[in-house]
N, C-alpha and C positions, 0 to 999 in steps of 0.2 A: 504495499500500500504506499501511495505518498500523498505529499501535501496536494489538496485541492487545486486544480487549475494549473498546476505545474507538469512538466515532462517527467517521465520514469528516470528514477534514480539509477546512477550507476551502481553496478552490481557490488562494489565495496561499500558505497554509501547505503545500500538496501540491507547489507547487511550488518553494517554499526546501527542502523536504526532498528532492526529486529531484536539485534543483542540487547539495546538499550532498554526496548518495550519488556524482552523477556525479565532482565535484570531488575527493572521496574516493578514488573508484576510480582516477582519472588520477593523482595524488599517491601514491597507494601503489603503482602500476607504476614512476612516476619514482623515486620517493626511498624507498621501503619503508613499513611499516606505522607504522614510530617517528616518521613527519614530523610536520612542528607542525601541531595542530589549528588554530590561529590562521591558518597558511596556507591550510589548506582551508578556513576560513571566507572567507577574503579572496577565493580563486579562485573560490567559490561564489557571491561576490557578497553574502555576509549578514554580518552580525554574529556577535562570538562566543556573545553570549546565544541566538540563534537555534539555531546549531549544538549547544548545552548542553542547550538545552530539547528538542531533537529527539533527542539522543545524550549522555547524560549523563557517559558516560565512552568513553575509546578502544574498549574492547572491544565497546561497544553499537553504535559507528560500523562498527567492523570487520565485525561481525558481520553486520549490515545488508547491508554491500557485498558480504559471501561469500555470502549467500543464493542467489544464482543459479548462482555456481559449485558449492557443495554440490549443487544439485538435478542441476546435469549430471553431476557426480562418482558420484550414486547411481544415475543412469540408465545409466550406463558399469557399474557395478558388476552390476547387472541384466541387462545384455546379454552381460557376461562369464560368469555363472551360465548363461545360456541356450545359451550357443554354445561352451562348454570345459568339460573334464573339472574337476572341482572341484580338483584340484591345479595345472592351468594356469590357473585362473579366478583362485584365490588368488594365484598368483606373478604375474601379468599386474596383478592389483588392488595389490597391494603397489608396484608399478613405478609404475602410474599414480598413486595416492595420492601416493607420494613427491614424484611430479613435479609434482602440484595444489598440494601445500603449501609449494612452495618458489617459488609462482606469486610472492609478493612478498617482498622482502627482509625479514625478522626475524619474519614470518609464526609459523615454528616457536617464535619464541622466547615470542610472546605465546600461543600453545597451551599451551606448557608452564608459564607463570605462571598460567594458570587452570586447570590441572590439579587442583590442591589445594582450589580453591574451589566448592563445588557452585553458588553463587549468580551464578557469572561467566556473564556473557553470552556469552562464546565457548564454553559448553558446548552452545548451538545450534548451533555450526559441528561442534564435535569429536564430540558424542554420536552423531548420526545416522551420520557415518564410522566411528567405534569399534563401532556397533552392526551396521553392513554387513560391517565387518572379521570379527567375531566370527562370523556368520553363515558366510562364505566358509570361516573356518578351521574351523567345525565341520562342514561338510559335508567339508572335505578329512581331518578327523580321523576322519570315520565310514567312511572308504574305507581308512584306515590310512596315507594319504599325507602327515600330518602329524602333529608329536609330539604326543601325549596332554599332555605335561606343561607345553606352552606355552601361554600365556595370551593372550588377546585384548590385555590392557594393556600385556604386554610387547612384543608385536608392535607395537601402536600407537606406544609408546614409542621402539620401535626405528626406525619409519619415522617420525616425527617428528624425531630424532636424523640419520638420512641426508639427509631433505629441508633440513636445515641445513647440513650436509655439501655436498650437491649445490649449494645456493645460494651457499655460501661458495667453493666450489672453481670456479664457474660451469660446471659440465657441461652439455654438450649433451645431447641426450636419449638417445643411445648410449652415451656415458661414464654417464650417471645410470641407464640400465638395468644397465651391466654393476654397478656400485656395488651396486645394490639386489640383484641376484643373489647376486653373494658375499656380501654381508652376511646376506641371509635364508636362506641355504642351511642354517643350523642348524636352521631351522623343520619343514622338511620331511624325513620319514622314509624 
């Protein structure tokens, strides 16, 4: 994969980019998303300049690493919408989204800091998830299963906060599911 709108990378440049993405994914899984970028470059076997040429900011790197995770999450949302009633699809999506966002320590923090910045590269991660949440919320509202007064932004902010709690409390999947169900009960009619 290369940067949008640019020509294909040379083979060595593509190898460096791939090595950075792999090292970043491994580091984020072990240390969280606020891990040292210099450490990621070292782990990838490239210099700092190479890392920053490919990913000028932490958010650029994080968004690129998360790209495949987001695609899988959106496919799961589509499957929920196809197989469950709107209320159940939304409820299960909120559980799955909370679990997905807690995948790397401090990811909710990065999403929150990018929230007010329309130029943030984290919007490539946030916006598709926000839009899919909105679609599921609107479908539940259309059947009277969710409160009309609840906005998608409020729901997404709640899920982001819940994912932080799930991460910090070290919830397993069932504990996280219960936490989300209790916290989101007020969304539903």
